[in-house]
N, CA and C atoms of all chains as a GROMACS GRO file, in nm:
protein
  645
    1MET      N    1  15.218   4.766  11.067
    1MET     CA    2  15.210   4.677  10.943
    1MET      C    3  15.073   4.673  10.901
    2THR      N    4  14.984   4.647  10.982
    2THR     CA    5  14.838   4.640  10.948
    2THR      C    6  14.786   4.764  10.900
    3ILE      N    7  14.844   4.868  10.970
    3ILE     CA    8  14.785   5.028  10.942
    3ILE      C    9  14.841   5.064  10.797
    4LEU      N   10  14.968   5.023  10.779
    4LEU     CA   11  15.010   5.033  10.642
    4LEU      C   12  14.928   4.967  10.528
    5ALA      N   13  14.910   4.832  10.556
    5ALA     CA   14  14.813   4.766  10.456
    5ALA      C   15  14.688   4.820  10.444
    6ASN      N   16  14.629   4.883  10.548
    6ASN     CA   17  14.497   4.928  10.537
    6ASN      C   18  14.498   5.059  10.458
    7ILE      N   19  14.614   5.150  10.471
    7ILE     CA   20  14.607   5.268  10.401
    7ILE      C   21  14.623   5.237  10.258
    8LEU      N   22  14.705   5.138  10.225
    8LEU     CA   23  14.733   5.070  10.085
    8LEU      C   24  14.578   5.055  10.020
    9ILE      N   25  14.496   4.965  10.092
    9ILE     CA   26  14.379   4.909  10.052
    9ILE      C   27  14.284   5.041  10.032
   10ILE      N   28  14.267   5.110  10.128
   10ILE     CA   29  14.188   5.231  10.128
   10ILE      C   30  14.211   5.326  10.007
   11PHE      N   31  14.354   5.346   9.977
   11PHE     CA   32  14.391   5.430   9.878
   11PHE      C   33  14.350   5.382   9.744
   12PHE      N   34  14.372   5.232   9.716
   12PHE     CA   35  14.334   5.182   9.591
   12PHE      C   36  14.194   5.184   9.567
   13ILE      N   37  14.087   5.140   9.667
   13ILE     CA   38  13.975   5.133   9.671
   13ILE      C   39  13.899   5.281   9.640
   14SER      N   40  13.952   5.367   9.708
   14SER     CA   41  13.888   5.501   9.680
   14SER      C   42  13.926   5.564   9.561
   15LEU      N   43  14.040   5.543   9.503
   15LEU     CA   44  14.088   5.576   9.375
   15LEU      C   45  13.972   5.545   9.267
   16GLY      N   46  13.973   5.391   9.293
   16GLY     CA   47  13.890   5.322   9.178
   16GLY      C   48  13.745   5.376   9.186
   17VAL      N   49  13.690   5.399   9.309
   17VAL     CA   50  13.529   5.457   9.324
   17VAL      C   51  13.538   5.583   9.254
   18LEU      N   52  13.655   5.668   9.277
   18LEU     CA   53  13.652   5.829   9.223
   18LEU      C   54  13.643   5.807   9.082
   19PHE      N   55  13.730   5.705   9.003
   19PHE     CA   56  13.727   5.711   8.869
   19PHE      C   57  13.598   5.647   8.826
   20LEU      N   58  13.522   5.550   8.880
   20LEU     CA   59  13.409   5.508   8.846
   20LEU      C   60  13.280   5.614   8.834
   21VAL      N   61  13.299   5.708   8.958
   21VAL     CA   62  13.197   5.824   8.945
   21VAL      C   63  13.219   5.915   8.842
   22VAL      N   64  13.346   5.934   8.795
   22VAL     CA   65  13.390   6.022   8.688
   22VAL      C   66  13.336   5.958   8.561
   23ALA      N   67  13.346   5.825   8.543
   23ALA     CA   68  13.276   5.774   8.427
   23ALA      C   69  13.119   5.794   8.441
   24ALA      N   70  13.067   5.769   8.530
   24ALA     CA   71  12.916   5.787   8.530
   24ALA      C   72  12.874   5.914   8.483
   25ILE      N   73  12.942   6.017   8.557
   25ILE     CA   74  12.908   6.158   8.521
   25ILE      C   75  12.925   6.195   8.367
   26GLY      N   76  13.049   6.131   8.335
   26GLY     CA   77  13.076   6.150   8.185
   26GLY      C   78  12.969   6.084   8.097
   27LEU      N   79  12.922   5.978   8.127
   27LEU     CA   80  12.831   5.923   8.039
   27LEU      C   81  12.678   6.008   8.061
   28PHE      N   82  12.650   6.075   8.171
   28PHE     CA   83  12.563   6.133   8.199
   28PHE      C   84  12.552   6.284   8.142
   29ARG      N   85  12.678   6.332   8.112
   29ARG     CA   86  12.683   6.476   8.068
   29ARG      C   87  12.728   6.507   7.934
   30LEU      N   88  12.808   6.415   7.859
   30LEU     CA   89  12.867   6.445   7.757
   30LEU      C   90  12.780   6.437   7.632
   31PRO      N   91  12.793   6.518   7.522
   31PRO     CA   92  12.697   6.550   7.431
   31PRO      C   93  12.676   6.429   7.312
   32ASP      N   94  12.771   6.341   7.292
   32ASP     CA   95  12.788   6.276   7.186
   32ASP      C   96  12.816   6.128   7.210
   33LEU      N   97  12.786   6.037   7.119
   33LEU     CA   98  12.819   5.890   7.146
   33LEU      C   99  12.979   5.882   7.173
   34TYR      N  100  13.061   5.932   7.097
   34TYR     CA  101  13.213   5.924   7.079
   34TYR      C  102  13.300   5.979   7.204
   35THR      N  103  13.226   6.084   7.243
   35THR     CA  104  13.293   6.143   7.370
   35THR      C  105  13.244   6.035   7.507
   36ARG      N  106  13.130   5.995   7.484
   36ARG     CA  107  13.064   5.897   7.584
   36ARG      C  108  13.164   5.777   7.582
   37ALA      N  109  13.181   5.714   7.468
   37ALA     CA  110  13.261   5.596   7.467
   37ALA      C  111  13.400   5.641   7.523
   38HIS      N  112  13.462   5.741   7.485
   38HIS     CA  113  13.594   5.780   7.549
   38HIS      C  114  13.581   5.778   7.695
   39ALA      N  115  13.484   5.851   7.758
   39ALA     CA  116  13.464   5.850   7.881
   39ALA      C  117  13.468   5.705   7.961
   40ALA      N  118  13.352   5.621   7.887
   40ALA     CA  119  13.344   5.491   7.964
   40ALA      C  120  13.452   5.412   7.941
   41SER      N  121  13.530   5.392   7.819
   41SER     CA  122  13.638   5.300   7.814
   41SER      C  123  13.739   5.323   7.896
   42LYS      N  124  13.790   5.461   7.904
   42LYS     CA  125  13.917   5.483   7.971
   42LYS      C  126  13.901   5.502   8.116
   43SER      N  127  13.820   5.576   8.159
   43SER     CA  128  13.798   5.602   8.290
   43SER      C  129  13.743   5.480   8.385
   44ALA      N  130  13.647   5.405   8.325
   44ALA     CA  131  13.577   5.297   8.392
   44ALA      C  132  13.698   5.174   8.400
   45THR      N  133  13.774   5.155   8.303
   45THR     CA  134  13.859   5.055   8.298
   45THR      C  135  13.989   5.063   8.400
   46LEU      N  136  14.020   5.205   8.417
   46LEU     CA  137  14.127   5.246   8.522
   46LEU      C  138  14.046   5.215   8.660
   47GLY      N  139  13.923   5.263   8.677
   47GLY     CA  140  13.867   5.238   8.794
   47GLY      C  141  13.832   5.110   8.851
   48VAL      N  142  13.804   5.009   8.753
   48VAL     CA  143  13.805   4.885   8.795
   48VAL      C  144  13.942   4.812   8.827
   49MET      N  145  14.034   4.839   8.748
   49MET     CA  146  14.154   4.791   8.779
   49MET      C  147  14.207   4.827   8.907
   50SER      N  148  14.183   4.960   8.951
   50SER     CA  149  14.244   4.992   9.076
   50SER      C  150  14.162   4.915   9.196
   51ILE      N  151  14.010   4.914   9.167
   51ILE     CA  152  13.948   4.852   9.276
   51ILE      C  153  13.989   4.696   9.292
   52LEU      N  154  14.006   4.628   9.177
   52LEU     CA  155  14.054   4.485   9.192
   52LEU      C  156  14.196   4.473   9.253
   53LEU      N  157  14.290   4.579   9.237
   53LEU     CA  158  14.399   4.583   9.302
   53LEU      C  159  14.374   4.592   9.452
   54GLY      N  160  14.299   4.662   9.501
   54GLY     CA  161  14.262   4.687   9.630
   54GLY      C  162  14.208   4.557   9.682
   55VAL      N  163  14.120   4.484   9.611
   55VAL     CA  164  14.068   4.366   9.673
   55VAL      C  165  14.179   4.249   9.669
   56PHE      N  166  14.250   4.265   9.589
   56PHE     CA  167  14.378   4.173   9.585
   56PHE      C  168  14.470   4.191   9.694
   57PHE      N  169  14.509   4.328   9.728
   57PHE     CA  170  14.590   4.342   9.849
   57PHE      C  171  14.526   4.320   9.979
   58HIS      N  172  14.390   4.325   9.989
   58HIS     CA  173  14.315   4.309  10.110
   58HIS      C  174  14.340   4.138  10.120
   59PHE      N  175  14.308   4.067  10.014
   59PHE     CA  176  14.310   3.925  10.043
   59PHE      C  177  14.446   3.882  10.074
   60TRP      N  178  14.550   3.946  10.010
   60TRP     CA  179  14.680   3.897  10.023
   60TRP      C  180  14.735   3.924  10.163
   61LEU      N  181  14.730   4.061  10.186
   61LEU     CA  182  14.793   4.109  10.309
   61LEU      C  183  14.710   4.079  10.456
   62MET      N  184  14.575   4.074  10.450
   62MET     CA  185  14.492   4.065  10.575
   62MET      C  186  14.471   3.923  10.586
   63GLU      N  187  14.449   3.830  10.487
   63GLU     CA  188  14.411   3.688  10.493
   63GLU      C  189  14.533   3.586  10.455
   64ASN      N  190  14.628   3.634  10.418
   64ASN     CA  191  14.746   3.560  10.380
   64ASN      C  192  14.704   3.464  10.265
   65HIS      N  193  14.619   3.503  10.173
   65HIS     CA  194  14.560   3.430  10.058
   65HIS      C  195  14.597   3.494   9.918
   66PHE      N  196  14.700   3.437   9.864
   66PHE     CA  197  14.728   3.504   9.731
   66PHE      C  198  14.647   3.461   9.634
   67ASN      N  199  14.566   3.538   9.554
   67ASN     CA  200  14.486   3.492   9.466
   67ASN      C  201  14.514   3.547   9.315
   68PRO      N  202  14.570   3.457   9.228
   68PRO     CA  203  14.603   3.509   9.099
   68PRO      C  204  14.496   3.518   9.019
   69THR      N  205  14.370   3.470   9.041
   69THR     CA  206  14.254   3.507   8.963
   69THR      C  207  14.211   3.658   8.950
   70ILE      N  208  14.249   3.704   9.061
   70ILE     CA  209  14.229   3.877   9.061
   70ILE      C  210  14.314   3.949   8.962
   71LEU      N  211  14.449   3.878   8.964
   71LEU     CA  212  14.544   3.940   8.875
   71LEU      C  213  14.522   3.934   8.731
   72LEU      N  214  14.468   3.804   8.698
   72LEU     CA  215  14.428   3.762   8.561
   72LEU      C  216  14.313   3.825   8.527
   73GLY      N  217  14.235   3.896   8.613
   73GLY     CA  218  14.097   3.965   8.565
   73GLY      C  219  14.154   4.095   8.561
   74VAL      N  220  14.247   4.147   8.630
   74VAL     CA  221  14.303   4.296   8.597
   74VAL      C  222  14.366   4.301   8.452
   75LEU      N  223  14.434   4.194   8.423
   75LEU     CA  224  14.509   4.195   8.294
   75LEU      C  225  14.420   4.180   8.193
   76PHE      N  226  14.312   4.099   8.196
   76PHE     CA  227  14.218   4.094   8.100
   76PHE      C  228  14.127   4.223   8.078
   77LEU      N  229  14.081   4.295   8.190
   77LEU     CA  230  14.031   4.420   8.174
   77LEU      C  231  14.098   4.502   8.120
   78PHE      N  232  14.241   4.519   8.129
   78PHE     CA  233  14.336   4.627   8.077
   78PHE      C  234  14.351   4.572   7.924
   79ILE      N  235  14.339   4.467   7.889
   79ILE     CA  236  14.336   4.440   7.747
   79ILE      C  237  14.218   4.480   7.681
   80THR      N  238  14.102   4.429   7.740
   80THR     CA  239  13.984   4.427   7.659
   80THR      C  240  13.897   4.550   7.669
   81GLY      N  241  13.927   4.606   7.781
   81GLY     CA  242  13.801   4.755   7.792
   81GLY      C  243  13.851   4.853   7.658
   82PRO      N  244  13.972   4.894   7.638
   82PRO     CA  245  13.992   4.984   7.532
   82PRO      C  246  13.946   4.900   7.394
   83VAL      N  247  13.982   4.794   7.378
   83VAL     CA  248  13.947   4.717   7.250
   83VAL      C  249  13.798   4.742   7.231
   84GLY      N  250  13.718   4.698   7.347
   84GLY     CA  251  13.562   4.698   7.332
   84GLY      C  252  13.518   4.856   7.288
   85GLY      N  253  13.575   4.938   7.359
   85GLY     CA  254  13.542   5.080   7.328
   85GLY      C  255  13.564   5.124   7.180
   86HIS      N  256  13.680   5.079   7.133
   86HIS     CA  257  13.740   5.116   7.003
   86HIS      C  258  13.621   5.049   6.886
   87ILE      N  259  13.606   4.932   6.918
   87ILE     CA  260  13.528   4.842   6.824
   87ILE      C  261  13.377   4.888   6.815
   88MET      N  262  13.323   4.931   6.932
   88MET     CA  263  13.194   4.986   6.949
   88MET      C  264  13.185   5.130   6.866
   89SER      N  265  13.269   5.205   6.889
   89SER     CA  266  13.256   5.350   6.836
   89SER      C  267  13.304   5.344   6.692
   90ARG      N  268  13.389   5.255   6.629
   90ARG     CA  269  13.405   5.232   6.488
   90ARG      C  270  13.292   5.171   6.428
   91SER      N  271  13.195   5.078   6.467
   91SER     CA  272  13.113   5.022   6.422
   91SER      C  273  12.982   5.118   6.403
   92SER      N  274  12.971   5.185   6.522
   92SER     CA  275  12.851   5.300   6.514
   92SER      C  276  12.893   5.403   6.419
   93TYR      N  277  13.031   5.434   6.382
   93TYR     CA  278  13.042   5.525   6.269
   93TYR      C  279  13.015   5.470   6.138
   94ILE      N  280  13.052   5.345   6.112
   94ILE     CA  281  13.003   5.298   5.994
   94ILE      C  282  12.862   5.284   5.973
   95ALA      N  283  12.794   5.259   6.091
   95ALA     CA  284  12.650   5.238   6.075
   95ALA      C  285  12.583   5.374   6.054
   96GLY      N  286  12.657   5.487   6.084
   96GLY     CA  287  12.589   5.617   6.036
   96GLY      C  288  12.562   5.704   6.164
   97VAL      N  289  12.615   5.693   6.274
   97VAL     CA  290  12.585   5.775   6.403
   97VAL      C  291  12.665   5.903   6.375
   98LYS      N  292  12.592   6.024   6.385
   98LYS     CA  293  12.665   6.151   6.347
   98LYS      C  294  12.733   6.192   6.467
   99PRO      N  295  12.853   6.255   6.471
   99PRO     CA  296  12.931   6.316   6.570
   99PRO      C  297  12.855   6.448   6.605
  100TRP      N  298  12.918   6.508   6.716
  100TRP     CA  299  12.839   6.632   6.778
  100TRP      C  300  12.852   6.737   6.688
  101ALA      N  301  12.766   6.834   6.691
  101ALA     CA  302  12.745   6.925   6.576
  101ALA      C  303  12.869   7.039   6.592
  102GLY      N  304  12.941   7.043   6.714
  102GLY     CA  305  13.056   7.132   6.714
  102GLY      C  306  13.195   7.072   6.673
  103THR      N  307  13.185   6.959   6.612
  103THR     CA  308  13.321   6.870   6.569
  103THR      C  309  13.382   6.955   6.484
  104VAL      N  310  13.525   6.975   6.492
  104VAL     CA  311  13.590   7.065   6.390
  104VAL      C  312  13.635   6.975   6.278
  105ARG      N  313  13.702   6.873   6.281
  105ARG     CA  314  13.740   6.787   6.174
  105ARG      C  315  13.717   6.653   6.191
  106ASP      N  316  13.706   6.574   6.090
  106ASP     CA  317  13.661   6.442   6.088
  106ASP      C  318  13.760   6.378   5.966
  107ASP      N  319  13.862   6.308   6.036
  107ASP     CA  320  13.948   6.251   5.958
  107ASP      C  321  13.915   6.117   5.904
  108LEU      N  322  13.817   6.031   5.951
  108LEU     CA  323  13.782   5.897   5.922
  108LEU      C  324  13.679   5.916   5.803
  109LYS      N  325  13.615   6.012   5.774
  109LYS     CA  326  13.522   6.024   5.686
  109LYS      C  327  13.584   6.009   5.525
  110PRO      N  328  13.663   6.068   5.475
  110PRO     CA  329  13.739   6.028   5.348
  110PRO      C  330  13.784   5.903   5.355
  111GLU      N  331  13.832   5.858   5.445
  111GLU     CA  332  13.874   5.699   5.460
  111GLU      C  333  13.767   5.607   5.419
  112ILE      N  334  13.674   5.617   5.479
  112ILE     CA  335  13.550   5.548   5.465
  112ILE      C  336  13.489   5.556   5.314
  113GLU      N  337  13.477   5.678   5.276
  113GLU     CA  338  13.438   5.688   5.156
  113GLU      C  339  13.518   5.616   5.031
  114ARG      N  340  13.654   5.636   5.058
  114ARG     CA  341  13.763   5.569   4.982
  114ARG      C  342  13.744   5.416   4.977
  115MET      N  343  13.719   5.368   5.100
  115MET     CA  344  13.697   5.213   5.110
  115MET      C  345  13.555   5.168   5.046
  116LYS      N  346  13.463   5.253   5.048
  116LYS     CA  347  13.329   5.208   4.994
  116LYS      C  348  13.337   5.223   4.836
  117LYS      N  349  13.430   5.311   4.776
  117LYS     CA  350  13.437   5.331   4.639
  117LYS      C  351  13.516   5.190   4.592
  118GLU      N  352  13.641   5.178   4.665
  118GLU     CA  353  13.710   5.069   4.610
  118GLU      C  354  13.615   4.907   4.620
  119GLN      N  355  13.534   4.911   4.712
  119GLN     CA  356  13.453   4.791   4.725
  119GLN      C  357  13.354   4.778   4.610
  120ASN      N  358  13.312   4.893   4.555
  120ASN     CA  359  13.199   4.889   4.472
  120ASN      C  360  13.260   4.865   4.330
  121ILE      N  361  13.392   4.914   4.309
  121ILE     CA  362  13.471   4.884   4.181
  121ILE      C  363  13.509   4.716   4.174
  122LYS      N  364  13.525   4.683   4.298
  122LYS     CA  365  13.570   4.538   4.300
  122LYS      C  366  13.463   4.460   4.297
  123MET      N  367  13.672   4.974  10.858
  123MET     CA  368  13.713   4.922  10.736
  123MET      C  369  13.576   4.865  10.667
  124THR      N  370  13.503   4.799  10.744
  124THR     CA  371  13.367   4.771  10.688
  124THR      C  372  13.276   4.881  10.652
  125THR      N  373  13.282   4.984  10.734
  125THR     CA  374  13.194   5.105  10.705
  125THR      C  375  13.258   5.166  10.570
  126PHE      N  376  13.393   5.173  10.558
  126PHE     CA  377  13.461   5.238  10.426
  126PHE      C  378  13.392   5.156  10.314
  127ILE      N  379  13.397   5.005  10.326
  127ILE     CA  380  13.346   4.936  10.214
  127ILE      C  381  13.219   4.959  10.168
  128TRP      N  382  13.133   4.959  10.296
  128TRP     CA  383  12.974   4.994  10.261
  128TRP      C  384  12.961   5.133  10.182
  129VAL      N  385  13.038   5.236  10.226
  129VAL     CA  386  13.028   5.347  10.167
  129VAL      C  387  13.059   5.353  10.008
  130ALA      N  388  13.161   5.278   9.986
  130ALA     CA  389  13.217   5.246   9.854
  130ALA      C  390  13.110   5.183   9.763
  131ILE      N  391  13.045   5.093   9.830
  131ILE     CA  392  12.948   5.012   9.766
  131ILE      C  393  12.818   5.110   9.727
  132ILE      N  394  12.793   5.179   9.820
  132ILE     CA  395  12.660   5.278   9.789
  132ILE      C  396  12.699   5.399   9.703
  133ILE      N  397  12.834   5.431   9.706
  133ILE     CA  398  12.860   5.528   9.580
  133ILE      C  399  12.860   5.455   9.439
  134ILE      N  400  12.904   5.335   9.445
  134ILE     CA  401  12.898   5.253   9.306
  134ILE      C  402  12.761   5.241   9.258
  135VAL      N  403  12.675   5.213   9.356
  135VAL     CA  404  12.535   5.188   9.323
  135VAL      C  405  12.479   5.334   9.260
  136LEU      N  406  12.518   5.430   9.322
  136LEU     CA  407  12.458   5.551   9.277
  136LEU      C  408  12.491   5.582   9.138
  137SER      N  409  12.636   5.549   9.110
  137SER     CA  410  12.674   5.565   8.971
  137SER      C  411  12.612   5.467   8.880
  138ILE      N  412  12.567   5.352   8.929
  138ILE     CA  413  12.520   5.269   8.840
  138ILE      C  414  12.350   5.320   8.807
  139VAL      N  415  12.309   5.392   8.893
  139VAL     CA  416  12.182   5.458   8.866
  139VAL      C  417  12.190   5.562   8.765
  140GLY      N  418  12.313   5.639   8.759
  140GLY     CA  419  12.339   5.736   8.659
  140GLY      C  420  12.359   5.664   8.509
  141LEU      N  421  12.414   5.543   8.519
  141LEU     CA  422  12.438   5.475   8.404
  141LEU      C  423  12.294   5.433   8.342
  142VAL      N  424  12.213   5.385   8.420
  142VAL     CA  425  12.071   5.327   8.383
  142VAL      C  426  11.993   5.434   8.327
  143TYR      N  427  12.022   5.588   8.362
  143TYR     CA  428  11.972   5.692   8.300
  143TYR      C  429  12.014   5.684   8.168
  144ARG      N  430  12.132   5.673   8.142
  144ARG     CA  431  12.180   5.676   7.980
  144ARG      C  432  12.130   5.559   7.916
  145LEU      N  433  12.119   5.437   7.979
  145LEU     CA  434  12.053   5.314   7.922
  145LEU      C  435  11.922   5.326   7.870
  146VAL      N  436  11.828   5.388   7.966
  146VAL     CA  437  11.697   5.404   7.926
  146VAL      C  438  11.676   5.543   7.810
  147LYS      N  439  11.757   5.647   7.824
  147LYS     CA  440  11.736   5.751   7.749
  147LYS      C  441  11.810   5.763   7.608
  148GLY      N  442  11.924   5.702   7.619
  148GLY     CA  443  12.012   5.709   7.515
  148GLY      C  444  11.969   5.713   7.367
  149PRO      N  445  11.997   5.815   7.269
  149PRO     CA  446  11.911   5.808   7.155
  149PRO      C  447  11.962   5.708   7.059
  150THR      N  448  12.071   5.667   7.043
  150THR     CA  449  12.096   5.562   6.956
  150THR      C  450  12.123   5.423   7.016
  151PRO      N  451  12.142   5.317   6.958
  151PRO     CA  452  12.160   5.185   7.022
  151PRO      C  453  12.287   5.179   7.070
  152SER      N  454  12.399   5.244   7.002
  152SER     CA  455  12.535   5.236   7.058
  152SER      C  456  12.553   5.293   7.178
  153ASP      N  457  12.477   5.403   7.210
  153ASP     CA  458  12.475   5.451   7.360
  153ASP      C  459  12.447   5.350   7.454
  154ARG      N  460  12.343   5.283   7.423
  154ARG     CA  461  12.287   5.182   7.521
  154ARG      C  462  12.407   5.072   7.551
  155VAL      N  463  12.461   5.028   7.425
  155VAL     CA  464  12.564   4.926   7.454
  155VAL      C  465  12.676   4.989   7.543
  156VAL      N  466  12.713   5.113   7.502
  156VAL     CA  467  12.831   5.172   7.588
  156VAL      C  468  12.799   5.169   7.745
  157ALA      N  469  12.672   5.215   7.762
  157ALA     CA  470  12.626   5.219   7.894
  157ALA      C  471  12.613   5.067   7.954
  158LEU      N  472  12.575   4.966   7.886
  158LEU     CA  473  12.564   4.847   7.930
  158LEU      C  474  12.708   4.781   7.972
  159ASP      N  475  12.807   4.822   7.884
  159ASP     CA  476  12.934   4.782   7.896
  159ASP      C  477  12.991   4.838   8.035
  160ALA      N  478  12.956   4.971   8.059
  160ALA     CA  479  12.997   5.040   8.177
  160ALA      C  480  12.953   4.986   8.300
  161ILE      N  481  12.808   4.938   8.298
  161ILE     CA  482  12.730   4.875   8.406
  161ILE      C  483  12.797   4.744   8.436
  162GLY      N  484  12.837   4.654   8.317
  162GLY     CA  485  12.924   4.548   8.369
  162GLY      C  486  13.030   4.566   8.426
  163VAL      N  487  13.115   4.660   8.402
  163VAL     CA  488  13.232   4.706   8.476
  163VAL      C  489  13.211   4.719   8.617
  164ALA      N  490  13.103   4.819   8.638
  164ALA     CA  491  13.068   4.859   8.778
  164ALA      C  492  13.022   4.719   8.851
  165LEU      N  493  12.962   4.629   8.790
  165LEU     CA  494  12.911   4.509   8.851
  165LEU      C  495  13.033   4.426   8.907
  166ILE      N  496  13.129   4.420   8.819
  166ILE     CA  497  13.265   4.354   8.862
  166ILE      C  498  13.320   4.420   8.997
  167CYS      N  499  13.331   4.547   9.010
  167CYS     CA  500  13.379   4.620   9.138
  167CYS      C  501  13.267   4.573   9.245
  168LEU      N  502  13.147   4.571   9.236
  168LEU     CA  503  13.064   4.526   9.332
  168LEU      C  504  13.097   4.385   9.391
  169VAL      N  505  13.110   4.308   9.282
  169VAL     CA  506  13.142   4.175   9.331
  169VAL      C  507  13.262   4.150   9.423
  170GLY      N  508  13.379   4.240   9.380
  170GLY     CA  509  13.507   4.227   9.449
  170GLY      C  510  13.481   4.302   9.588
  171LEU      N  511  13.391   4.391   9.599
  171LEU     CA  512  13.388   4.467   9.741
  171LEU      C  513  13.298   4.396   9.834
  172PHE      N  514  13.199   4.330   9.752
  172PHE     CA  515  13.109   4.228   9.846
  172PHE      C  516  13.184   4.102   9.890
  173SER      N  517  13.281   4.055   9.817
  173SER     CA  518  13.334   3.947   9.858
  173SER      C  519  13.440   3.991   9.974
  174ILE      N  520  13.479   4.104   9.984
  174ILE     CA  521  13.560   4.166  10.112
  174ILE      C  522  13.467   4.157  10.238
  175ILE      N  523  13.333   4.202  10.214
  175ILE     CA  524  13.239   4.229  10.318
  175ILE      C  525  13.215   4.101  10.371
  176VAL      N  526  13.175   3.973  10.303
  176VAL     CA  527  13.131   3.864  10.354
  176VAL      C  528  13.238   3.770  10.377
  177ASP      N  529  13.370   3.808  10.333
  177ASP     CA  530  13.498   3.761  10.381
  177ASP      C  531  13.514   3.603  10.334
  178THR      N  532  13.480   3.577  10.220
  178THR     CA  533  13.496   3.467  10.139
  178THR      C  534  13.580   3.495  10.029
  179SER      N  535  13.651   3.406   9.974
  179SER     CA  536  13.734   3.410   9.840
  179SER      C  537  13.647   3.327   9.718
  180PHE      N  538  13.537   3.278   9.750
  180PHE     CA  539  13.476   3.193   9.663
  180PHE      C  540  13.419   3.275   9.541
  181PHE      N  541  13.379   3.404   9.569
  181PHE     CA  542  13.319   3.489   9.456
  181PHE      C  543  13.422   3.533   9.366
  182LEU      N  544  13.526   3.518   9.372
  182LEU     CA  545  13.630   3.593   9.311
  182LEU      C  546  13.645   3.550   9.160
  183ASP      N  547  13.584   3.419   9.141
  183ASP     CA  548  13.600   3.360   9.001
  183ASP      C  549  13.502   3.427   8.909
  184ILE      N  550  13.401   3.467   8.974
  184ILE     CA  551  13.303   3.547   8.919
  184ILE      C  552  13.347   3.659   8.840
  185ILE      N  553  13.447   3.741   8.881
  185ILE     CA  554  13.485   3.859   8.848
  185ILE      C  555  13.543   3.828   8.686
  186LEU      N  556  13.634   3.725   8.688
  186LEU     CA  557  13.691   3.698   8.528
  186LEU      C  558  13.580   3.636   8.437
  187LEU      N  559  13.484   3.572   8.504
  187LEU     CA  560  13.377   3.544   8.413
  187LEU      C  561  13.286   3.646   8.368
  188LEU      N  562  13.251   3.741   8.449
  188LEU     CA  563  13.182   3.868   8.427
  188LEU      C  564  13.274   3.960   8.328
  189ALA      N  565  13.383   3.965   8.357
  189ALA     CA  566  13.467   4.030   8.250
  189ALA      C  567  13.458   3.960   8.104
  190ILE      N  568  13.485   3.846   8.098
  190ILE     CA  569  13.471   3.773   7.967
  190ILE      C  570  13.341   3.790   7.901
  191LEU      N  571  13.232   3.757   7.974
  191LEU     CA  572  13.085   3.790   7.916
  191LEU      C  573  13.064   3.917   7.882
  192SER      N  574  13.109   4.012   7.946
  192SER     CA  575  13.084   4.165   7.896
  192SER      C  576  13.148   4.187   7.776
  193PHE      N  577  13.289   4.132   7.760
  193PHE     CA  578  13.352   4.170   7.632
  193PHE      C  579  13.302   4.105   7.517
  194ILE      N  580  13.262   3.979   7.530
  194ILE     CA  581  13.195   3.889   7.427
  194ILE      C  582  13.064   3.963   7.391
  195GLY      N  583  12.970   4.022   7.502
  195GLY     CA  584  12.855   4.082   7.449
  195GLY      C  585  12.894   4.205   7.383
  196THR      N  586  12.969   4.299   7.420
  196THR     CA  587  13.004   4.413   7.344
  196THR      C  588  13.060   4.395   7.198
  197ILE      N  589  13.134   4.290   7.179
  197ILE     CA  590  13.196   4.254   7.046
  197ILE      C  591  13.066   4.205   6.955
  198ALA      N  592  12.972   4.129   7.014
  198ALA     CA  593  12.875   4.074   6.934
  198ALA      C  594  12.768   4.188   6.909
  199PHE      N  595  12.738   4.269   6.999
  199PHE     CA  596  12.657   4.381   6.952
  199PHE      C  597  12.715   4.485   6.863
  200SER      N  598  12.848   4.502   6.856
  200SER     CA  599  12.910   4.598   6.760
  200SER      C  600  12.906   4.525   6.616
  201LYS      N  601  12.928   4.417   6.628
  201LYS     CA  602  12.920   4.342   6.476
  201LYS      C  603  12.786   4.324   6.430
  202TYR      N  604  12.679   4.323   6.504
  202TYR     CA  605  12.529   4.326   6.474
  202TYR      C  606  12.502   4.473   6.418
  203ILE      N  607  12.561   4.574   6.492
  203ILE     CA  608  12.532   4.728   6.444
  203ILE      C  609  12.604   4.754   6.316
  204GLU      N  610  12.724   4.690   6.294
  204GLU     CA  611  12.795   4.697   6.181
  204GLU      C  612  12.755   4.658   6.043
  205LYS      N  613  12.723   4.526   6.075
  205LYS     CA  614  12.701   4.450   5.948
  205LYS      C  615  12.556   4.402   5.920
  206GLY      N  616  12.486   4.392   6.048
  206GLY     CA  617  12.350   4.339   6.046
  206GLY      C  618  12.333   4.184   6.074
  207ASP      N  619  12.437   4.121   6.084
  207ASP     CA  620  12.450   3.984   6.159
  207ASP      C  621  12.566   3.965   6.228
  208ILE      N  622  12.562   3.850   6.306
  208ILE     CA  623  12.664   3.839   6.411
  208ILE      C  624  12.787   3.738   6.351
  209ILE      N  625  12.730   3.624   6.289
  209ILE     CA  626  12.828   3.533   6.236
  209ILE      C  627  12.796   3.519   6.091
  210THR      N  628  12.906   3.567   6.008
  210THR     CA  629  12.878   3.578   5.879
  210THR      C  630  12.918   3.459   5.797
  211ARG      N  631  12.829   3.446   5.691
  211ARG     CA  632  12.839   3.306   5.615
  211ARG      C  633  12.958   3.328   5.534
  212ASP      N  634  13.034   3.202   5.489
  212ASP     CA  635  13.170   3.208   5.434
  212ASP      C  636  13.125   3.171   5.298
  213ASN      N  637  13.131   3.282   5.197
  213ASN     CA  638  13.097   3.253   5.061
  213ASN      C  639  13.210   3.186   4.980
  214SER      N  640  13.345   3.176   5.017
  214SER     CA  641  13.442   3.149   4.923
  214SER      C  642  13.437   2.982   4.904
  215ARG      N  643  13.362   2.915   4.998
  215ARG     CA  644  13.365   2.772   4.966
  215ARG      C  645  13.284   2.722   4.849
   0.00000   0.00000   0.00000
C-alpha cells in the first residue's frame, strides 16, 4: 500500500515538474508576447495543479492528514490562471504590442477599430 | 523519496532561472508581467515541495495566499497597462 502511494505521489510530482520545465522553455524560446502568454498560462497552471495534487496525496496517505486548503488552492489556480493570461494579453493588445511578423490573420483588429469608432461617435 | 523531492526542487529552481532571463530581457512590460506570474506559480510549487521535506503542514496556507496575491498583481498590472490607472474614477456621480 505504501509502494502504491509512493508511485502515485512520484507520478504526480514528476508530471508537474515536466510541465513547469516546458513552460520555462516556452517563455525562453517563443518569439512573441502572445505565444509566451499561451505557454505560461496553460502549461504552468497544469504543472502547479499536478504538483499540489502530489503534495495533497503525500499528506493524506503518508501522514493521515486530510488538508482541504491544498484542494482549495488547486481550484483557485484552475480558475484564475487562464483568466490572468487572457486579461494580460488582451490589455497588451489594446496598449499596442505588435504580434509576431509571421502571423497570418488577426481577427481582433477590426473589432478593436469598430469599438474605437463607436466610442468616438458617442 | 527525499532525494526525489530534492531533485524536483533543483529542476524547478533551474526553470526559475530561465524565467528570470525573460524577466530581465523581455522587450515589453507585458512580457515581464507574464514572467512574474510564472515565477509566482513556480514559487507555489517550491513551497509545497519544501513542506514535504521539512515534514510540517504549517506552510500549506502560504500556497493559497501566494495564489491570491499573484492573481491580484497580474490583474492590477494589466489594468495599468491598458488604461494608465488602476482604480478608475466614477464620473457618473
